[in-house]
C-alpha positions in Angstrom: -0.1 0.0 0.0 1.2 3.6 -1.0 0.4 5.9 1.8 -0.4 9.3 0.0 -1.7 13.0 0.9 -3.7 15.7 -0.8 -1.2 18.7 -1.2 -1.1 22.1 -2.8 -0.5 22.0 -6.4 1.4 25.3 -6.6 2.1 27.2 -9.7 2.9 25.1 -12.6 1.7 22.0 -10.6 5.1 20.2 -10.3 5.4 21.9 -6.9 3.3 19.2 -5.6 5.7 16.8 -5.7 7.8 18.6 -3.8 5.2 19.3 -1.5 4.4 15.4 -1.2 8.2 14.6 -0.6 8.4 16.9 2.1 5.8 15.1 4.1 7.0 11.6 3.2 4.2 11.0 0.7 4.2 8.3 -1.7 1.2 9.4 -3.7 -0.2 13.1 -4.1 -3.7 14.2 -4.5 -4.4 17.8 -5.7 -7.1 20.0 -7.0 -6.7 20.8 -11.1 -8.2 24.3 -10.1 -9.9 26.0 -7.6 -12.3 23.6 -5.7 -14.9 26.2 -5.1 -14.9 28.2 -8.1 -16.2 27.3 -11.7 -13.3 28.9 -13.9 -10.7 26.2 -14.7 -7.3 27.0 -14.6 -5.6 26.9 -17.8 -2.3 24.8 -18.3 -0.5 24.7 -21.5 0.6 21.7 -22.9 4.2 22.5 -22.1 3.3 22.6 -18.4 1.1 19.7 -18.5 4.0 17.4 -20.3 6.5 19.2 -17.6 4.4 17.6 -14.7 4.5 14.0 -16.6 8.2 14.2 -16.9 8.7 15.3 -13.5 6.4 12.6 -12.0 8.0 10.0 -14.1 11.5 10.9 -12.8 10.6 11.5 -8.9 12.5 9.1 -6.8 9.7 9.1 -3.8 6.3 10.3 -5.1 5.1 7.7 -7.5 1.8 8.6 -8.5 -0.6 11.5 -8.9 -4.5 11.7 -8.4 -6.6 14.7 -9.1 -10.0 15.7 -7.3 -12.6 17.2 -9.2 -14.1 20.5 -8.3 -16.5 20.5 -5.3 -19.3 22.4 -7.5 -19.7 19.8 -9.9 -23.2 18.2 -9.6 -23.7 15.8 -12.6 -27.3 14.6 -10.6 -28.9 18.0 -10.6 -32.5 18.4 -12.3 -31.3 22.1 -12.7 -30.4 22.6 -16.6 -28.2 25.3 -16.1 -26.1 23.8 -13.2 -25.9 20.7 -15.2 -24.4 22.4 -18.3 -21.8 24.1 -16.1 -21.1 21.0 -14.4 -20.6 19.0 -17.5 -18.2 21.9 -18.9 -16.3 22.0 -15.5 -15.7 18.1 -15.3 -14.6 18.1 -19.3 -11.9 20.8 -18.0 -10.8 18.9 -14.8 -10.7 15.4 -16.9 -8.5 17.3 -19.6 -5.9 18.5 -17.2 -5.7 15.1 -15.2 -5.0 13.2 -18.6 -2.9 15.8 -19.4 -0.7 15.5 -16.6 -0.8 11.8 -16.5 -2.7 11.3 -13.4 -3.7 7.9 -12.4 -7.3 8.9 -11.6 -9.7 11.9 -11.2 -11.8 11.7 -8.3 -15.5 12.8 -8.2 -18.3 13.5 -5.8 -21.3 12.5 -8.6 -23.5 15.3 -6.6 -27.2 15.8 -5.7 -30.4 14.7 -7.3 -32.1 17.7 -5.1 -35.2 15.5 -4.6 -35.9 14.5 -8.0 -35.0 10.9 -7.3 -31.8 8.8 -8.1 -33.8 6.9 -11.2 -34.7 10.2 -12.8 -30.9 11.7 -12.2 -29.2 8.4 -13.5 -29.1 9.5 -17.1 -27.9 12.9 -16.9 -25.2 11.4 -14.8 -24.2 8.6 -17.3 -24.1 10.9 -20.3 -22.1 13.5 -18.8 -19.5 11.0 -17.8 -19.5 9.8 -21.2 -18.9 13.1 -22.5 -16.1 13.8 -20.4 -14.4 10.5 -21.2 -14.5 10.7 -24.7 -13.8 14.4 -25.2 -10.1 13.4 -23.8 -7.4 13.8 -26.2 -7.1 10.2 -27.4 -3.1 10.6 -27.8 -2.9 10.8 -24.0 -2.9 7.5 -21.4 -6.3 6.9 -20.4 -7.3 8.7 -16.8 -10.2 7.0 -15.4 -13.1 9.0 -13.4 -13.2 7.6 -10.0 -16.5 7.8 -8.4 -16.3 8.4 -4.8 -18.6 7.0 -2.2 -21.0 9.9 -0.5 -21.1 10.6 3.1 -25.2 10.2 2.8 -26.0 13.9 3.4 -29.2 15.1 1.5 -29.9 13.6 -1.7 -26.5 12.6 -2.8 -25.6 10.3 -5.4 -23.5 7.4 -4.7 -24.1 7.0 -1.0 -23.8 3.0 -1.4 -21.6 1.0 -3.4 -25.0 -0.4 -4.6 -25.7 2.8 -6.1 -22.1 3.5 -7.5 -22.5 0.1 -9.0 -26.0 1.0 -10.6 -24.3 4.1 -12.3 -21.2 1.7 -13.8 -23.8 -0.6 -15.5 -26.2 2.2 -16.8 -22.5 3.4 -18.4 -22.3 0.1 -20.0 -19.7 -1.0 -17.8 -17.2 1.4 -19.1 -13.8 0.4 -18.3 -12.9 4.2 -17.7 -14.8 4.3 -14.5 -13.4 3.2 -11.6 -13.9 3.8 -7.9 -12.5 5.8 -4.6 -13.3 4.5 -1.3 -13.4 7.2 1.5 -13.2 5.9 5.2 -15.0 9.1 6.6 -17.7 8.9 4.0 -18.3 5.1 4.9 -18.7 5.7 8.6 -20.8 8.9 8.0 -23.3 6.7 5.9 -23.6 3.8 8.6 -21.2 1.2 7.0 -19.2 -0.5 9.7 -15.5 -1.5 9.2 -14.2 -1.7 12.8 -13.2 -5.2 13.3 -11.7 -7.8 11.3 -15.2 -9.5 10.2 -16.6 -6.1 9.4 -13.9 -5.2 7.2 -14.1 -8.5 5.6 -17.8 -7.7 4.9 -17.1 -4.5 3.4 -14.4 -5.8 1.0 -17.0 -8.5 0.1 -19.7 -5.8 -0.6 -17.3 -4.1 -2.8 -16.2 -7.1 -4.6 -20.1 -8.2 -5.5 -21.1 -4.8 -6.3 -18.6 -2.5 -8.1 -15.9 -5.0 -8.3 -12.4 -4.9 -6.9 -10.9 -4.3 -9.9 -12.7 -0.9 -10.1 -11.2 0.1 -6.6 -8.3 2.1 -7.5 -7.6 4.4 -4.5 -8.9 5.1 -0.9 -9.2 8.2 0.9 -7.8 7.8 4.4 -9.8 9.6 6.6 -11.0 9.7 10.5 -14.0 11.3 11.3 -15.4 14.4 13.4 -18.8 13.2 13.3 -20.4 9.8 14.7 -21.4 6.6 12.8 -24.4 7.1 10.4 -24.4 10.8 10.9 -24.4 11.4 7.3 -21.9 14.2 7.5 -18.9 14.8 5.5 -16.7 15.8 8.4 -12.9 14.6 8.0 -10.4 14.3 11.1 -7.0 13.3 11.7 -6.0 9.6 11.9 -6.7 8.5 15.5 -8.3 11.4 16.8 -12.0 11.0 15.6 -14.8 8.4 16.0 -13.3 5.9 13.9 -9.9 5.6 15.5 -6.8 3.8 14.6 -8.0 0.4 15.5 -10.8 0.3 13.3 -9.0 2.1 10.4 -6.2 -0.7 10.9 -8.5 -3.5 10.6 -9.5 -2.1 7.0 -6.2 -1.3 5.8 -4.6 -4.6 6.5 -7.0 -6.5 4.2 -4.8 -8.6 1.8 -7.3 -7.2 -1.4 -6.4 -3.6 -0.3 -2.7 -4.1 -0.6 -1.0 -2.1 -3.8 -3.7 0.5 -3.5 -3.0 4.2 -2.7 -4.2 5.6 0.4 -4.7 9.4 0.5 -5.0 11.4 3.4 -7.5 14.2 3.3 -7.0 15.4 6.7 -6.8 18.5 8.5 -3.6 18.2 10.1 -2.5 21.7 12.1 -5.0 23.2 9.9 -3.5 23.5 6.6 -3.6 19.5 5.5 -1.8 16.6 6.2 1.7 17.0 7.8 4.5 14.4 7.9 3.4 13.2 11.3 0.0 12.2 9.6 1.6 10.8 7.1 4.0 8.6 9.7 0.8 7.7 11.4 -0.9 6.4 8.3 2.1 4.1 8.2 1.7 3.0 11.8 -1.8 2.2 11.1 -1.4 0.4 8.1 1.5 -1.8 9.8 -0.8 -2.5 12.4 -3.2 -3.7 10.3 -0.9 -6.1 8.6 0.0 -7.7 12.2 -3.8 -8.0 12.7 -4.0 -10.6 10.0 -0.5 -12.2 10.4 
């Protein structure tokens, strides 16, 4: 398992690799633009090629993931918001693919009361449009659908829903999944023991399929189990706790994945000590199953 962290991209993107290296991360995740603004950042082909080259040559940071802008809502019944969301997703994916990223993590959005079935066709159409628009000469960059914490009318609050989205998209191989531990906990999915963690992995296997699980978001939770709120906490300081996270991280089927911290750290994101704690939790999880 590669332990990583969400970091600042910095001007020209390449500083993300330095930021990751400084805290001991083997993987970095970045936003390709401001997470709360519609206007995409513009990167010329030389900047994107420069990042690909720097990533390929980096001795310690071995992979990059991107996270799509939070404003995107592919499930909305509002035509104007849907159009803006599609354009924003297209831009985010184009940048991620140009960088050579291993995936673009996406929150699908909220149907705002219209219902999952009504929202599904628009979600699928938006995903296909974005994937088909990527330059065919670039290596494929999958869209990784993230499980939601369950607030409001969010789509993807269960792996069954994520599987329905993928099935409706014809099982497109360019669609994968990102599992967020805090969102799982908040949506009432237990994994605090070896047996519960095994049941969770079985659930993933029988719904979306383990081959689509391409990264983890490793976060503790500020809120209680089943609270349906997206609130991250530093590892070991929240309601999940280090032991529960270890039970999951040690599962044999998850080894080889990237586990990316999205924790507050000291207020400015993951620190070296947070990355070190994550490695200790992973080691404890392996020892549980030895």
